[in-house]
VEXDREN-2710 file (C-alpha; in Angstrom, 1 decimal):
% VEXDREN-2710
k/r/px/py/pz
1/MET/0.0/0.0/0.0
2/ALA/1.3/3.5/-0.8
3/MET/2.4/5.6/2.1
4/PHE/2.7/9.4/1.9
5/ILE/4.9/11.2/4.4
6/PHE/4.7/15.0/4.5
7/CYS/7.9/16.1/6.1
8/ALA/9.3/19.6/6.8
9/CYS/12.2/19.2/9.2
10/ALA/14.2/22.1/10.5
11/PRO/17.6/22.2/8.7
12/THR/20.0/21.9/11.6
13/ALA/23.5/20.3/11.6
14/THR/23.5/19.3/15.3
15/HIS/21.0/18.6/18.1
16/THR/21.2/18.6/21.8
17/ALA/21.0/15.6/24.0
18/PRO/18.7/15.6/27.1
19/GLY/21.8/16.4/29.1
20/GLY/22.5/19.6/27.1
21/ALA/25.5/18.5/25.1
22/ALA/25.5/19.4/21.3
23/ILE/26.1/16.3/19.3
24/ALA/26.2/15.4/15.6
25/ASN/22.9/14.7/13.8
26/SER/24.2/11.3/12.7
27/GLY/22.3/9.1/15.1
28/PRO/19.6/8.6/17.7
29/VAL/19.8/10.3/21.1
30/ARG/19.0/8.3/24.2
31/GLY/16.7/9.7/26.9
32/GLY/14.0/12.3/27.2
33/THR/10.3/12.4/27.5
34/LEU/7.9/12.6/24.6
35/VAL/4.4/14.0/25.2
36/PHE/1.7/12.7/22.9
37/SER/-1.9/13.9/22.7
38/LEU/-4.9/11.6/22.6
39/TRP/-8.3/13.0/22.1
40/GLN/-9.9/9.8/23.2
41/GLU/-9.1/7.8/26.3
42/PRO/-8.8/4.1/26.6
43/ALA/-11.3/2.3/28.8
44/GLY/-8.7/-0.4/29.4
45/LEU/-5.5/-1.8/27.9
46/LEU/-5.6/-5.6/28.2
47/PRO/-5.8/-7.0/24.6
48/ASN/-8.6/-9.5/25.4
49/PHE/-11.0/-6.7/26.4
50/ALA/-9.9/-3.6/24.5
51/SER/-12.1/-2.7/21.5
52/GLN/-11.1/1.0/21.0
53/THR/-8.5/1.8/18.4
54/VAL/-6.9/4.3/20.9
55/ALA/-6.4/1.4/23.4
56/GLY/-4.1/-0.3/20.9
57/ILE/-2.1/3.0/20.4
58/VAL/-1.2/2.9/24.1
59/ALA/-1.1/-0.9/24.7
60/SER/1.2/-1.6/21.7
61/LEU/4.1/-0.1/23.8
62/VAL/3.6/-2.8/26.4
63/VAL/1.8/-5.8/25.1
64/GLU/3.4/-8.1/22.4
65/GLY/2.3/-11.3/20.7
66/LEU/3.8/-14.3/18.9
67/THR/3.7/-12.5/15.5
68/GLY/3.1/-9.1/14.0
69/THR/2.1/-7.7/10.6
70/ASN/4.1/-5.6/8.2
71/SER/2.6/-2.8/6.2
72/ASP/2.6/-5.0/3.1
73/GLY/0.4/-7.5/5.0
74/SER/3.1/-10.1/5.5
75/TYR/3.7/-11.6/9.0
76/TYR/6.9/-11.5/11.0
77/PRO/7.9/-13.2/14.3
78/VAL/7.8/-11.2/17.5
79/LEU/8.1/-13.5/20.6
80/ALA/8.3/-16.5/18.3
81/THR/11.5/-17.5/16.5
82/GLN/9.6/-17.9/13.2
83/VAL/6.2/-17.6/11.6
84/PRO/4.7/-21.1/11.3
85/THR/3.6/-22.1/7.8
86/LEU/2.8/-25.2/5.8
87/ALA/6.1/-24.7/3.9
88/ASN/8.4/-24.6/7.0
89/GLY/6.5/-27.4/8.9
90/GLY/5.1/-25.1/11.6
91/VAL/1.6/-25.9/10.4
92/ARG/0.4/-29.5/9.8
93/LEU/-3.0/-30.3/8.4
94/LEU/-4.3/-33.5/9.9
95/ALA/-6.2/-36.3/8.2
96/GLY/-9.1/-35.9/10.6
97/GLY/-9.7/-32.3/9.5
98/GLY/-7.8/-30.6/12.3
99/MET/-4.4/-28.8/12.3
100/ASP/-1.4/-28.4/14.5
101/VAL/0.5/-25.1/14.8
102/SER/3.9/-25.1/16.5
103/TYR/5.8/-22.1/17.9
104/GLU/9.3/-22.0/19.3
105/LEU/9.6/-19.0/21.6
106/ILE/12.5/-16.6/21.9
107/PRO/14.4/-17.7/25.0
108/ASN/15.3/-15.5/28.0
109/VAL/12.4/-13.0/27.5
110/ARG/11.1/-11.4/30.7
111/TRP/7.8/-9.8/31.6
112/SER/8.0/-6.2/32.8
113/ASP/7.5/-7.4/36.4
114/GLY/10.8/-9.4/36.0
115/SER/9.2/-12.9/35.7
116/ALA/10.2/-15.2/32.8
117/PHE/8.1/-15.4/29.7
118/THR/7.4/-19.1/28.9
119/SER/5.0/-21.4/27.0
120/ALA/2.8/-21.5/30.1
121/ASP/1.9/-17.8/29.4
122/VAL/0.7/-18.7/25.9
123/LYS/-1.5/-21.5/27.3
124/PHE/-2.8/-19.1/30.0
125/THR/-3.8/-16.6/27.4
126/TRP/-5.8/-19.2/25.6
127/GLU/-7.5/-20.3/28.8
128/THR/-8.4/-16.8/29.6
129/TYR/-10.1/-16.3/26.2
130/LEU/-12.1/-19.4/26.8
131/LYS/-13.2/-18.8/30.3
132/ASP/-13.8/-15.1/30.5
133/PRO/-17.2/-14.0/29.1
134/LYS/-16.1/-10.4/28.8
135/VAL/-13.4/-11.0/26.1
136/ILE/-13.9/-9.3/22.7
137/THR/-14.0/-12.6/20.9
138/LYS/-13.4/-16.3/21.4
139/ASP/-13.0/-17.0/17.7
140/GLY/-9.9/-19.0/16.9
141/TYR/-9.3/-19.7/20.6
142/SER/-12.4/-21.9/20.9
143/ALA/-11.2/-23.7/17.8
144/ILE/-8.2/-25.0/19.8
145/GLU/-8.8/-28.3/21.5
146/GLN/-5.6/-28.5/23.5
147/ILE/-2.3/-26.7/23.9
148/ASP/0.9/-28.7/24.7
149/THR/3.9/-27.0/26.3
150/PRO/6.6/-29.7/26.0
151/THR/9.3/-27.2/27.0
152/PRO/9.3/-23.6/28.4
153/THR/10.0/-22.4/24.9
154/SER/7.8/-24.8/22.8
155/VAL/4.1/-24.5/22.2
156/VAL/1.9/-26.8/20.1
157/LEU/-1.7/-25.7/19.3
158/HIS/-4.0/-28.5/18.4
159/TYR/-6.9/-27.2/16.4
160/LYS/-10.2/-29.1/16.2
161/GLN/-10.5/-28.0/12.6
162/ILE/-8.6/-26.0/10.0
163/TYR/-8.5/-22.4/11.1
164/GLY/-7.3/-20.1/8.3
165/PRO/-6.5/-16.9/10.3
166/TYR/-4.4/-18.7/12.9
167/LEU/-1.7/-16.1/12.7
168/THR/-4.1/-13.4/14.0
169/ARG/-4.5/-15.2/17.4
170/PHE/-2.0/-14.7/20.3
171/THR/-1.0/-11.2/19.1
172/GLY/-1.5/-9.9/22.6
173/LEU/-0.2/-12.2/25.4
174/LEU/-1.0/-12.3/29.1
175/PRO/1.3/-13.5/31.9
176/LYS/0.2/-16.6/33.8
177/SER/0.8/-14.6/37.0
178/LEU/-2.5/-12.9/36.4
179/GLU/-4.4/-16.2/37.1
180/LYS/-4.8/-15.0/40.7
181/GLU/-7.2/-12.2/39.6
182/ALA/-10.8/-13.0/39.9
183/ASP/-11.9/-10.4/37.2
184/LEU/-9.2/-9.1/34.9
185/SER/-11.4/-6.5/33.4
186/ARG/-11.8/-4.8/36.8
187/SER/-8.2/-5.4/37.9
188/GLU/-5.4/-2.9/38.1
189/TYR/-3.8/-4.7/35.2
190/ASN/-6.4/-3.6/32.8
191/ARG/-4.9/-0.1/33.1
192/LYS/-1.4/-1.2/33.9
193/PRO/-0.8/-4.4/32.0
194/ILE/2.3/-6.5/32.4
195/GLY/4.0/-6.9/29.1
196/THR/7.2/-7.8/27.3
197/GLY/7.3/-4.6/25.1
198/PRO/9.7/-1.7/25.3
199/PHE/7.7/0.3/27.8
200/ARG/5.6/-0.3/30.9
201/ILE/2.6/1.7/32.2
202/THR/3.4/3.4/35.5
203/GLU/0.5/5.9/35.7
204/PHE/-3.1/5.9/34.4
205/VAL/-4.8/9.0/35.6
206/ALA/-8.3/9.0/34.1
207/GLY/-9.1/12.2/32.2
208/ASP/-5.6/13.5/32.4
209/HIS/-2.7/11.3/31.3
210/ILE/-1.1/7.9/30.9
211/THR/2.6/7.5/31.5
212/ALA/4.7/4.8/29.8
213/GLU/8.3/4.4/31.0
214/ARG/11.2/2.4/29.6
215/ASN/10.9/-1.3/30.4
216/PRO/14.2/-2.3/32.1
217/THR/13.6/-5.9/31.2
218/TYR/13.1/-5.3/27.5
219/ARG/15.1/-7.8/25.5
220/VAL/16.4/-5.5/22.7
221/PRO/19.7/-3.8/23.6
222/ASP/19.7/0.0/23.7
223/ARG/15.9/0.2/23.2
224/PRO/13.8/2.1/23.6
225/TYR/15.7/5.4/23.1
226/LEU/13.1/7.5/25.1
227/ASP/12.9/7.4/28.9
228/ARG/9.1/7.8/28.7
229/ILE/6.1/8.7/26.7
230/ILE/3.3/10.6/28.3
231/PHE/-0.1/10.3/26.6
232/ARG/-2.0/13.4/27.5
233/SER/-5.8/13.3/27.4
234/VAL/-7.4/16.2/25.5
235/PRO/-11.1/16.9/24.7
236/SER/-10.8/17.1/20.9
237/ARG/-8.5/16.9/17.9
238/GLU/-8.7/20.7/17.7
239/ALA/-7.3/21.0/21.2
240/ALA/-4.5/18.5/20.3
241/ILE/-3.6/20.5/17.2
242/ALA/-3.4/23.8/19.2
243/GLN/-1.1/22.1/21.7
244/LEU/1.1/20.7/19.0
245/LYS/1.4/24.0/17.2
246/ALA/2.2/25.7/20.5
247/GLY/4.9/23.2/21.3
248/GLU/3.1/22.0/24.4
249/VAL/3.1/18.4/23.1
250/ASP/5.5/16.5/20.7
251/GLY/2.9/14.5/18.8
252/MET/-0.8/13.8/18.3
253/TRP/-2.9/10.9/17.2
254/ASN/-5.4/10.6/14.5
255/LEU/-6.0/13.8/12.5
256/LEU/-8.6/14.1/9.9
257/GLU/-7.8/14.7/6.2
258/ALA/-9.3/18.2/6.5
259/GLN/-6.8/19.2/9.2
260/VAL/-3.7/18.3/7.2
261/PRO/-3.5/21.7/5.3
262/GLU/-3.4/23.5/8.7
263/ILE/-0.3/21.6/9.8
264/ALA/1.7/20.5/6.7
265/PRO/3.1/23.9/5.7
266/ASP/4.6/24.6/9.2
267/PRO/8.3/23.8/9.1
268/LYS/8.2/22.9/12.8
269/LEU/5.7/20.2/12.3
270/ARG/5.6/16.9/10.4
271/VAL/2.5/15.0/9.2
272/ILE/2.6/11.3/8.5
273/ALA/-0.4/10.1/6.4
274/THR/-0.7/6.5/5.4
275/ALA/-3.3/4.6/3.3
276/GLY/-5.2/3.1/6.2
277/ALA/-7.8/0.4/6.8
278/THR/-10.1/2.5/8.9
279/VAL/-13.7/2.8/7.7
280/GLU/-16.2/5.4/9.0
281/ARG/-19.8/4.1/9.1
282/ILE/-23.2/4.5/10.5
283/GLU/-24.5/1.2/12.0
284/LEU/-28.3/0.7/12.1
285/ASN/-29.8/-1.4/14.9
286/LEU/-32.2/-3.9/13.3
287/ALA/-33.6/-4.8/16.8
288/LYS/-35.9/-2.8/18.9
289/PRO/-33.7/-0.7/21.3
290/ALA/-33.8/-2.0/24.9
291/ASP/-31.4/-2.5/27.7
292/PRO/-30.5/-5.1/26.6
293/ALA/-32.2/-5.6/23.2
294/ASP/-33.8/-8.8/22.1
295/PRO/-32.5/-9.5/18.6
296/ALA/-35.7/-11.4/17.8
297/VAL/-37.8/-8.2/18.2
298/ARG/-37.4/-6.0/15.1
299/HIS/-36.8/-2.3/15.3
300/PRO/-40.2/-0.5/14.7
301/VAL/-38.6/1.9/12.1
302/LEU/-35.2/0.4/11.1
303/GLY/-36.6/-3.1/10.9
304/ASP/-38.1/-2.0/7.5
305/ARG/-35.6/-2.4/4.8
306/ALA/-37.2/0.4/2.8
307/VAL/-36.4/2.9/5.6
308/ARG/-32.8/1.7/5.7
309/ARG/-32.5/2.0/1.9
310/ALA/-34.0/5.5/2.1
311/LEU/-31.5/6.6/4.8
312/ASN/-28.6/5.5/2.6
313/LEU/-30.0/7.2/-0.5
314/ALA/-30.5/10.4/1.6
315/THR/-26.9/10.4/2.9
316/PRO/-24.6/12.7/0.8
317/LYS/-21.4/10.9/1.2
318/GLN/-19.4/12.7/-1.4
319/GLN/-20.6/16.1/-0.2
320/ILE/-19.5/15.1/3.4
321/ILE/-16.1/14.1/2.0
322/ASP/-15.7/17.3/-0.1
323/LYS/-16.9/19.8/2.5
324/LEU/-15.7/18.2/5.7
325/LEU/-12.6/16.3/4.6
326/PHE/-11.4/18.5/1.8
327/GLY/-12.1/15.7/-0.7
328/LYS/-9.3/13.6/0.8
329/ALA/-11.2/10.3/1.3
330/GLN/-13.0/7.7/-0.7
331/ILE/-16.7/6.7/-0.4
332/GLY/-16.8/3.5/1.7
333/THR/-18.1/0.2/0.3
334/SER/-17.4/-2.4/3.0
335/PRO/-15.5/-2.8/6.3
336/VAL/-12.6/-4.3/4.5
337/SER/-11.1/-1.4/2.5
338/GLN/-7.5/-2.7/2.2
339/GLY/-5.6/-5.9/1.6
340/TRP/-6.1/-9.2/0.0
341/ALA/-9.6/-9.7/1.2
342/SER/-11.0/-6.3/0.1
343/PRO/-13.9/-7.1/-2.2
344/LYS/-14.1/-5.6/-5.7
345/GLY/-17.3/-4.2/-7.2
346/LEU/-19.2/-3.7/-4.0
347/ALA/-21.0/-0.3/-3.8
348/GLN/-24.1/1.1/-2.1
349/GLU/-26.6/3.2/-4.0
350/PRO/-25.5/6.8/-4.6
351/TYR/-27.1/9.9/-3.1
352/ASP/-30.6/10.4/-4.5
353/PRO/-33.1/12.0/-2.1
354/ASN/-35.9/12.0/-4.7
355/LEU/-35.6/8.2/-4.9
356/ALA/-35.5/8.0/-1.1
357/ASN/-38.8/9.8/-0.9
358/LYS/-40.3/7.5/-3.6
359/VAL/-39.1/4.4/-1.7
360/LEU/-40.7/5.6/1.5
361/ASP/-43.9/6.6/-0.2
362/GLU/-44.2/3.1/-1.8
363/ALA/-43.5/1.4/1.5
364/GLY/-46.4/3.2/3.2
365/TRP/-44.5/5.7/5.3
366/VAL/-46.7/8.8/5.1
367/LYS/-45.6/12.4/5.9
368/GLY/-47.6/14.1/8.6
369/ALA/-48.3/17.8/9.1
370/ASP/-44.9/18.2/10.7
371/GLY/-43.1/16.6/7.7
372/VAL/-42.2/13.5/9.6
373/ARG/-43.4/10.2/8.2
374/ALA/-45.3/7.6/10.1
375/LYS/-46.6/4.1/9.5
376/GLY/-49.0/2.0/11.6
377/GLY/-48.8/4.7/14.3
378/VAL/-45.0/4.6/14.4
379/ARG/-43.2/7.9/13.7
380/ALA/-40.0/7.8/11.7
381/ALA/-38.0/9.4/14.5
382/LEU/-34.5/8.2/15.2
383/THR/-31.6/9.0/17.5
384/ILE/-27.9/8.9/16.4
385/MET/-24.9/8.5/18.7
386/THR/-21.2/9.2/18.1
387/THR/-18.1/10.1/20.2
388/SER/-18.5/13.5/21.8
389/GLY/-15.8/16.1/21.0
390/ASP/-15.3/14.8/17.4
391/LYS/-15.9/17.9/15.3
392/VAL/-16.3/16.2/11.9
393/ARG/-18.6/13.6/13.3
394/GLU/-20.7/16.2/15.0
395/GLN/-20.8/18.2/11.7
396/THR/-21.8/15.1/9.8
397/GLU/-24.7/14.6/12.3
398/GLN/-25.9/18.1/11.5
399/VAL/-25.8/17.3/7.7
400/LEU/-27.8/14.2/8.3
401/ILE/-30.4/16.0/10.4
402/ASP/-31.1/18.4/7.4
403/GLU/-30.8/15.8/4.7
404/TRP/-33.0/13.1/6.3
405/LYS/-35.6/15.7/7.3
406/ARG/-36.0/16.3/3.5
407/VAL/-37.2/12.7/3.1
408/GLY/-39.4/12.8/6.2
409/ILE/-37.2/11.2/8.9
410/GLU/-36.6/13.0/12.1
411/LEU/-33.1/12.7/13.6
412/SER/-31.9/13.7/17.1
413/ILE/-28.5/13.5/18.7
414/ARG/-27.2/11.8/21.9
415/ASN/-23.4/11.7/21.9
416/LEU/-21.3/10.0/24.5
417/PRO/-17.6/10.0/25.5
418/SER/-15.5/7.6/23.6
419/ASP/-14.7/5.5/26.7
420/VAL/-18.4/4.9/27.2
421/LEU/-19.7/4.6/23.7
422/LEU/-16.8/2.4/22.6
423/SER/-16.0/0.8/25.9
424/GLY/-16.6/-2.7/24.6
425/THR/-18.2/-3.8/27.9
426/PHE/-21.7/-5.3/28.1
427/ALA/-22.3/-3.4/31.2
428/ASN/-21.8/0.1/29.7
429/ASP/-21.4/0.0/25.9
430/PRO/-24.8/0.9/24.3
431/ARG/-23.8/-0.8/21.1
432/LYS/-23.3/-4.1/23.0
433/ARG/-26.6/-3.7/24.8
434/GLY/-28.5/-2.8/21.7
435/ASN/-29.8/0.4/23.4
436/PHE/-29.5/2.7/20.3
437/ASP/-31.0/3.5/16.9
438/LEU/-27.9/4.5/14.9
439/VAL/-24.3/4.8/15.9
440/MET/-21.5/6.5/13.9
441/TYR/-17.9/5.4/14.5
442/ALA/-15.0/3.8/12.7
443/SER/-13.2/0.4/13.0
444/THR/-9.8/-0.7/11.7
445/PRO/-9.5/-4.3/10.7
446/GLY/-6.2/-6.2/10.6
447/ILE/-4.8/-7.7/7.5
448/ASP/-6.8/-10.9/8.1
449/PRO/-10.5/-9.8/8.2
450/GLN/-11.8/-12.8/10.2
451/THR/-12.3/-10.9/13.5
452/THR/-14.0/-8.1/11.6
453/MET/-16.2/-10.5/9.7
454/LEU/-17.4/-12.0/13.0
455/ARG/-19.2/-8.7/13.6
456/TYR/-21.7/-9.8/11.0
457/THR/-22.5/-13.3/12.2
458/THR/-25.5/-14.4/14.2
459/ALA/-23.2/-15.8/16.9
460/GLY/-21.6/-12.4/17.2
461/ILE/-24.7/-10.7/18.5
462/PRO/-24.1/-9.7/22.1
463/THR/-26.8/-11.0/24.4
464/THR/-27.3/-11.7/28.1
465/ALA/-27.1/-15.4/27.3
466/ASN/-23.6/-15.2/25.8
467/GLY/-22.4/-12.7/28.5
468/GLY/-22.3/-9.9/26.0
469/ALA/-19.6/-11.5/23.8
470/GLY/-19.4/-10.4/20.2
471/GLN/-19.5/-7.1/18.2
472/ASN/-22.5/-7.6/15.9
473/PHE/-24.1/-4.4/17.0
474/THR/-26.5/-4.2/14.1
475/ARG/-28.1/-7.5/15.1
476/PHE/-27.9/-8.5/11.4
477/ALA/-28.5/-12.3/11.1
478/ASN/-28.2/-14.2/7.9
479/ALA/-27.6/-18.0/7.7
480/GLU/-25.9/-17.7/4.3
481/ALA/-23.5/-15.1/5.5
482/ASP/-22.8/-17.2/8.6
483/ALA/-21.9/-20.1/6.4
484/ALA/-19.7/-18.0/4.1
485/ILE/-17.7/-16.6/7.1
486/ALA/-17.4/-20.0/8.7
487/GLY/-16.2/-21.4/5.4
488/ALA/-13.5/-18.7/5.1
489/SER/-12.3/-19.5/8.5
490/ALA/-12.0/-23.2/7.7
491/THR/-9.5/-23.1/4.9
492/VAL/-5.9/-21.8/4.4
493/ASP/-6.6/-21.2/0.7
494/GLN/-6.4/-17.4/0.6
495/PRO/-8.2/-16.8/-2.7
496/LYS/-11.1/-19.0/-1.6
497/ARG/-11.3/-17.2/1.7
498/ALA/-11.4/-13.8/-0.1
499/GLU/-14.3/-15.1/-2.3
500/LEU/-16.3/-16.3/0.7
501/TYR/-15.8/-13.0/2.6
502/ALA/-16.9/-11.0/-0.5
503/ARG/-20.1/-13.2/-0.6
504/ALA/-20.9/-12.4/3.1
505/LEU/-20.2/-8.7/2.6
506/LYS/-22.6/-8.5/-0.4
507/LEU/-25.3/-10.1/1.7
508/LEU/-24.7/-7.5/4.5
509/ASN/-24.8/-4.7/1.9
510/ASP/-28.0/-6.0/0.4
511/GLU/-29.7/-5.7/3.8
512/ILE/-28.3/-2.2/4.3
513/ALA/-27.5/-2.8/7.9
514/ILE/-24.7/-0.3/7.7
515/ILE/-24.2/2.9/5.8
516/TRP/-20.5/3.0/4.7
517/LEU/-19.5/6.7/4.8
518/TYR/-15.8/6.8/3.8
519/ASP/-12.4/5.1/3.9
520/ARG/-10.0/7.1/6.0
521/GLN/-6.3/7.6/5.8
522/THR/-4.3/7.1/9.0
523/ILE/-2.9/10.5/9.9
524/ASP/-0.7/11.5/12.8
525/ALA/1.5/14.6/13.4
526/PHE/4.7/15.4/15.3
527/ARG/7.1/18.2/16.1
528/ALA/9.9/18.1/13.5
529/THR/12.3/17.3/16.3
530/VAL/10.8/13.9/16.9
531/ARG/12.6/11.3/14.8
532/GLY/11.6/7.7/14.1
533/PRO/7.8/7.6/13.7
534/THR/6.6/6.1/10.5
535/GLY/3.2/5.0/9.1
536/SER/1.8/1.5/8.8
537/VAL/-1.4/0.4/7.0
538/TRP/-2.2/-2.2/9.6
539/LEU/-0.6/-0.9/12.8
540/GLY/-1.1/2.2/14.9
541/ILE/1.5/5.0/14.8
542/THR/3.2/3.7/18.1
543/PHE/4.1/0.3/16.6
544/ASN/7.8/1.3/16.5
545/ALA/7.9/3.6/19.5
546/GLN/11.1/1.9/20.7
547/ASP/12.8/3.6/17.8
548/TRP/11.6/7.1/18.5
549/TRP/13.9/9.8/19.8
550/ILE/14.0/13.6/20.2
551/GLY/16.5/15.7/18.3
552/ARG/16.8/19.5/18.0
END
């Protein structure tokens, strides 16, 4: 994928080390503190619970897995010595339909609390995913029948059946020492996880800052360069930009395309923009809102496909892109915008408010004296939610209020802080509980879309019965889509998997359970004195924070 880096670095021949000595600009400088603005705050950092993108930005400094993903979509070993494949013998397909996956672990790795990292930790991570009802997903972990740990550095995963996306599991490991905790989601470790990465979290002050300090047990010599990174909580992107321009912070996360022209010309700043996998969307609840919702009870308004079709037709996606994002985005077509599984030829109907009115007329939704439609005594009145403090999302809501009013649908707004709306917990997240009409947010899939695709399976609907597991917030249920997604998981044939995912996504689009707004770039910004950050299609900006340093 193409990566575009806008760089305007101050032309200096020397820089000053944190101790004050002038040194040549020929190499990295050790030490110092980097302050980085986040306009959302993580609800927690443990990988088995975190559903916010921002949580990964912080947690990636601490938590590591067996493998990682390069920007080109290839895999590389992290805590394993190699990536297991059929070709190297790390993967064996069994006659009975199962498969074995073997990992050899890097020796002499230590957790940030000083304890040894061993194969027992990999097994404990698996057990946690199976036993804890609050985890994001059990997919892939529940497909494992048994894990053998013949030595402290050897792990053999015995899968009950072929599991195509096996390399996407165990990308965030937990230490076995946490087994003493009765509820990890409520433990101190959800905010201060034990990890093997270059940093460790020493402070998590809600609403203010998170401090990550150099991990003294990190296995890579002379890394990280920085002493610490402080993530400062700010109320909005605009506040973060103001602090960056004023020199109060050294970097900021997640700009919008429309904000690049404000920063790029400044020689004291540097913008890193990467073709990203993030897709902005509006998800429609097909079930009647309740706390929690019953997926078997259809939404009185959105349960009608004609209404959903009209909402999409009345959404001016290109105008939103042109006016709010300076034209620097593409209209969305699916949740998988990048990589080998991105489907070709998918598209939702284009903006056409006249057709929207016609569709609603024909479906029996009649406009009243106030211009709002009704059918069978039910008014077409809906509420939309998004993350409070996000200016572009709030502006988009205002556009939708006006545009949808033209077709007879009344829209009101009830926005929530990111750590509530996107908390990922069944106790608090209204998406999980089904207590909403429409929700606008973005998600960023990994190179293998299996976890993302599980959002659109019947089994992925969060319910009281399954402990709130799953991320199918729309309550979309389709047996054919379920079968296609299951089939894609059950083969290592990548072209076949792509074909099956495309089939499921077409079924999702046919039901118009989601309005795909636009595919976003991944954009972050730094002071020009910060060296080392680079973009990645599949990973957040902090993926190589161990290589960051501050010059002059």
